C-alpha positions, 0 to 999 in steps of 0.5 A: 572772877576779875572785875573790870579795869574800869571798875577797879580804877574807880576814884575813892576820893573826891581828888582822884575824879578826872573831868567834871571840873564844873562839880568837883573842882576846888571851890565847886558844889560837890567839892564844897559838899564833901569839904564841909561834910554837908552832903545832900541827895542828888541826881547825876544825869549824862551819858554812859561812861562819863563818871556818874558812879565814879563821883558817887564812889568818890563822895563815899570814900572822902566822907567815910560813909558806907557805899552801896550801889542798887538799880532802880529797875532790877533791885527789889524793895527788899534790897532797899531795906536791907540798905536802910537797915545798915543806915539805921546801925551806921548812921548814914549810907551813900546809896548809888541808884542806878536808873533812877528814872525807873523807880516805881512808886512803891520803892520811891515812897520807901525811900523818901523819908529816909531822904528827908532824915539824911539816913540815906544820902541818895546819888541817882544816876540816869542818862535821861533828862530828870526834869521829864523822866523822874518824879517831882517827889523825888527831884524836890529832895534832891539837887540836879547836876549834869555831867559831860562826856569827857575831854581827850586830856581827862581820858588820857590822865585816867589811861596813864593812871591806869597803866601805872597803877600796880595794885589796881591798874595794869602797872604789874606788866611792862605795857608800851603804849604807842602815842598814835594808839593813845591818841586813838583810845582817848578820842575815839570813844566820845567821852566814855572812860569806861570804854576806853579803860576796858578796851585797854585792858583787853588789849593788854590781855590778849597782845602777846609779850615781845622777846624783850617781855614787854607788852607793845600795844600799837594803833592796830591793837586798840583799834581791834579791842575798842569796842564799836561805841554804843552811840550816844543818841540812843532813842530813849536818852537825853543824848538822842534828842540833843542830836536831832536839835543839833540837825535841825539847828544846822539846817535852819542856820544853812550849814550843810556839813554840821547838818550832814554829821548829825545825820550820820550819827542817828543813820549809824545808830539806825534811827532812820525813823526819828531822822525822817520824822524831824526832817518832815518838821524842819521842811515846814517849820524852817523853809516853809513858805519860803520854798514849798516845793522843798517840803513836797520833796521832803515828803517824797524823800521820806517816803522813798526811805520808808520804800527802800530802807538803809543803807540806800535810803541814806541817799534821799536823805543827803539830797534832802538834807542839802536842799533844806539847808541851801534853801530860802528859809521862812518861819512865818507860819509858825510864827503866825499860829503861835501868835494866834495861839497866843491870843487865844491863851490871853482870852477876852477875843470876844464872840464870833461875827453873828454872819459868820456862825452856822445857819444850817438849822431852824431858828438861825435867822431868829438868832440873828445868824445872817448877813454873810456874804458868799465871795464866789458871787463877787468879782475875783471871788472876794468882797470885803466883810469882817471875819475876826471878832469885834474885839480883835478885828484889827489883829494881825498874826501872818507876818510875810517874809521875803525870802523866796518868790512864793512867799514874795508873791503871797506877801504882795497878795496879803498886802493888797487884800489888807489894803481893800479891807481897810477901804471898805 
């Protein structure tokens, strides 16, 4: 069985890697390791098809070490033992361990001493944030490097290399790739080189030759053969949270078009639940008291989405996003609770005033739980009395903003109450 083009075109030395210049260009960290022959174990994390396995392959090829690939989820401890035996014989093996975030404790315990001794140079690959999903024991013995989606010019470099390579690529066939097809191929895969190369190969293998014996690949051929890209915001990947973060920051920044763009990414992946949950958070965190009605309408829109489902759910979602973007905004609520929480964390906030303590038991008076004034017994249902503990009685957590009529009214009432309290 012939291996896919993307597999065949994996680099065998550091100079052949496309993209990730911040890691592999001359003078950068991985290039320095290879040049100095001082390899250390590492974890590469980033979206699929961005070169994690290619970097591992190039490191092994440049260092002349044996190179093995295993999967932490599907390969067994016995498979690791085979690699370890090979390392004893050859001195060092570069082990590419895919899905390293799924490494169980038994395999981890087996690997740790081999990493310590340097018999195995571990290059872990993951699409998930290693600071969250990989055990501290592994993290402490590795360096963590993030890889990024490739730029279109990087993908073009790899595509042209594959077209010209007669040994591993498609160079044995007279392939003519139209510029429009090349542009589509390099821009439509979200930086995923694997998808681009495999689509190119499918197009080359399935397009009939012309009368002149050439394989003429046009835009329509590439469009037909480019498999739909698995969106990078899959629910278990780090990129999923990046899209949600970008959505919230776009709404917070009042950029309607950017917010709709990131929402569309989530909708296209079918992940309506994460989107609606985040909209509820945004409504209260970022719009908040500047426009409470918008928060209420967001709740109503989310309920509607649950009832009607996709694709119609896009409509209330779009309406909600537009309103939240263009609404006045206030984060005074979250700032207030954060300030109060910080005071609690620092401690030394004193005892609850005696007159506020529970009196619904015999002996409350003997304990001094007296003196509470019931506000509803006074004009305007308010009476000046102390509610905070003595040590922090002057603390002020809520700092009203003036970005909406509702909070402006709250601010005015707040200042009146504080002024009246100080007069007593």
